[in-house]
N, C-alpha and C positions, 0 to 999 in steps of 0.2 A: 763915180762913187767907189770907195775902197772896199774890196772884198774882205770881209772879216771871218769867212769860213775857216775853221781850224784846218791847218795843213799837216798832212803826213809827209814824210820825206823818205825816198828810196834812193840808195846810192849803189852804184856798180863800180867795182874796183878789181884790180889785178895785183897780186903780191909782187914785190920787186924782183923776186927770184923767177917770176914768170911761170910758176907751177900751179897756182890756184886762182881761180876766178870766183868772185863772190858778189852777192847783192845783199844789202842789209837795209832794214826798214824800221822806222819808228811809226807804229800803227795806232798809238794812243788816240790821236785825233779821229781815226776811223771809228773807234769805240764810241766817241762822243756823237758822231753822225748817226751811228746805229741806234743809240739810245733815244736820240731826238726823233728819228724817223719811225721807230717801232716801239712806242711806249708800252705796248701790250706784252712785249717779250720780257721774260725774267732775266736777271743778270747772266745766268748760265747759257741761255739761248743767245744772248747778245755776244758773249765771249766766243761761242761757236761760230757765229756769223762773222765776227771780226777776224778770226783766224782764217776763214776761207777768203775773205777780202785780202788779207795779208799774203796768202798763198798766191792769189791771182796777180797781185802787184809784183811779187818777186819773180814768178815765172814769166810774166810779160816783160820784165826788165832784161831778160836774157836776149831778146831779139832787138835788132836795130830798125826793123821795118815798122811802119805805122799800121798797127793792127789792133783790132778789138779782141779781147779775150774774155770768154764766158766760161765759168765753171758751174756745173750742176751736179749735186750729189743727191741721189735718191736711195734711201736705205731703210733698214728695219729698226733703227735706233729711235731715240726721243725726237730727233729731227726727221720728219717725213721727207722733206726736201730742203736743200739749201742752195742758193744761187748767189754767185758773185759776178759782176759785170764791170769790166775795166776797159776804159777807152784810151786811145792814144793821147788825148789832150789832158790827161791827168784826172778826169772825173771817174769816180768809181761808186757803185751802189750795190745793194744786195737785199735779199729777203730770205726769211726762214719760216717754214711751215711746220708748226709743232704737231706731233702725233698725239691725238687725243687718247686719254686713258693710260698714258705711260708717264709716270712721275719719277722714275729712277732709271739708272743705267746710263751707258754712254750716249752721247748725242749722235755720233756716227757709228753705225754698225751694219754689217751685212746680214743677209744677202742684199745686194743692191748694185747700183751702177754709178760710175763717174763718167760724166760727159764733158768733153772739152771742145769748145767751138772757137776757132780762130777765124776772124774776118779781115781780109786785107783792105787796102785803101779803096778798092773798087766795090767793097761790100760782099765779095765772094767768100762764102764760108767753107771751112774745112772742119768736119765734125768727127771726133773719135770717141769711142765708148769702151770702157774697161770695167770688168766686175770689181766690186769692192774687195779689198784685202783686209786682213785683220789689222786693227789699229785706227788711229784718228786721221785727221786731215793730212798731216805731214806724211804719214805712211802712204796714203792714197796718191799724193802728188809725187813722191819718190818713185812709186811703182809706175806711174804714168810716164815720168821722164825716162825711166829705164826701158820700158816696153815700147813706147811710141816715138821717142826721140833718141834712144840708145845713148842716154847720158847717165853716168853714175854720179849722183848728186846726193847731198845731205841737206834736208830742210828741217829747220827748227822753228817752231811757232810757239807763242805764248800770249795769253791774255788773262789777267787777273780779274775775275768777276766782281771782286770787291772794290777795286780801285780803277779799273779800266786801263791799267798799264799794259801795253800790248806791243808786239813787234815780231820780227822774223829775220832769219838768216838762211840764205841759200848758198851753199858752198859746192863748187865743182872742181875737183882735181883734174888738171889737164893730162893728156895722154903720157907726157914725158915726166910726170911727177915721180921722183925717186921714192922707193919704199920707205926709207927712213923719214922723208918729209911727210909722206902720207900718214905714217904712224904718229908723228907729232900733231898733225891736223886732227886726227881722231881724238887724241888726248885733249886738245884744245876745245873741241866741240863737247866732249863729255864733261870737261871742267867748267863749262859755261853754267852749269847748274848752281854753282856757288855764287854767281854774280846776280845781285838784285835786279829786278826788272827795270827799275828806274834808271839804273846805270847803263843799260844796254842801248846806248845811242848808236846810230849808224857808224859814226867815226870810231867809237869804242870797239864795236864788233869787228870792223875792218882791221884795227890794230891788234885785236885779240887773235884773229886768224893769222895775221902776218907774223906774230910772235917776235916783234922787235925788228923785223927786217924791212918794214915800211911797205906802203902800197901806192900804186898809181891809180888815182881816182879817174875813172873813165867817163862817168856821167852821173848827174844828180837830177832828180825830178820831184816836184811837189805833187801830192795827190790830194784831191778834195772829195769828201763824201757828198755827192750832189746828184739829185735825180735829173734825168733828161726828158721827163714827160712834158707834154704840152697839150693844150686843147686842140691845136691844129693837127698834131700827129694822131691824137685819139680819134678825131673826126675822120681823118683819112683812112684809118684802119676800119672803123665802123662802116664806112661807106663801101668797103669792099664786100660786105656781107650780102647775100642774096636778099632781094626785096622782101620776101616772106619772112625771113629771119629778122630783118630790121623792124618790120611791122610787129613781130611777136615781142620785141623788147618793150613795147609800150602797152602792155596789157593793163597795167595799173595807171590811174590818172596822174597827171603831173609829168615833169621831166624825168628822163633817165639819169640816174646817178651812178657814176663809174668811179671807183676808188683805185688809185694807183697803188699797187702792192709794194712798190719800192719806197715811196715817201708818205703815203697815206693821204695825199691830196685828193679831194673829191671834186669831180667835174659834173655839173648839171647840164645835160644835153636836152633841149626841148625837142619834141617830136618834129616840128616843122623844120628845125635846123638840120636834123639828120636826114630826113626824107626828101629835102630839097636838093636839087642838083648843085654841085660845087660851082661857085661863081655866079649863082642866081640867088637873089634875095628871097627869103622865106616870106609867106603871106604876112602882111602887116609890117614888114621891115623896110619897104620902099619909101 
């Protein structure tokens, strides 16, 4: 069966002069995934989540290793917490927890923390935490790259809450970049404000940064907003709970209902299925 899930596209390139590395992204399909998976969120919240997803995809594109990247922002803004979870196979998902009683102001604001977790192919995680700085998601990620990876980079993110047109551009001048080339790069990034969102395709952004000198495309990848939850994974997690805690989950009659925060899917887990040992049929199933 053909997969009809809308695809986002991230492209990694190097300018022909060898001075600037960049990753560009069309994130509009991610907006579509966010809206479908989180219908309770208003357009502003969806835009915030889409920008964090774009940031995760762009930062992940910097590495060649097969790693999972998770970003978590906890702050004092309208968003109590925002999570982006990006996997090496191109699947990406996220969730935003709205702070109750706050109807105005920025979605991301301190005091708070940015947590970045990288997991290698063996599943071994590296977790870094940084305090939130002033500004939105792009400011937080630029600060992370500078402090944790010693990379001077510029990240530009956008998402129109009205149309869902979204994307991002991560630009990294390399150590031997001449001052005059760096100055032209800064002008190009600042001048991007006049370019409509719909025109900012990955190819356009690469050419915009190259300023007519051309780029060498290093890699391209499709991204899919798709949840990775499953009944089997949920049961495996629940079965790790202590017996008393599992018993406590069934104080009300009927099956336990567990809702996935990422996609909204609800799993009904009967008492017998959870409390039975894995590999053994529950009473009445033989």
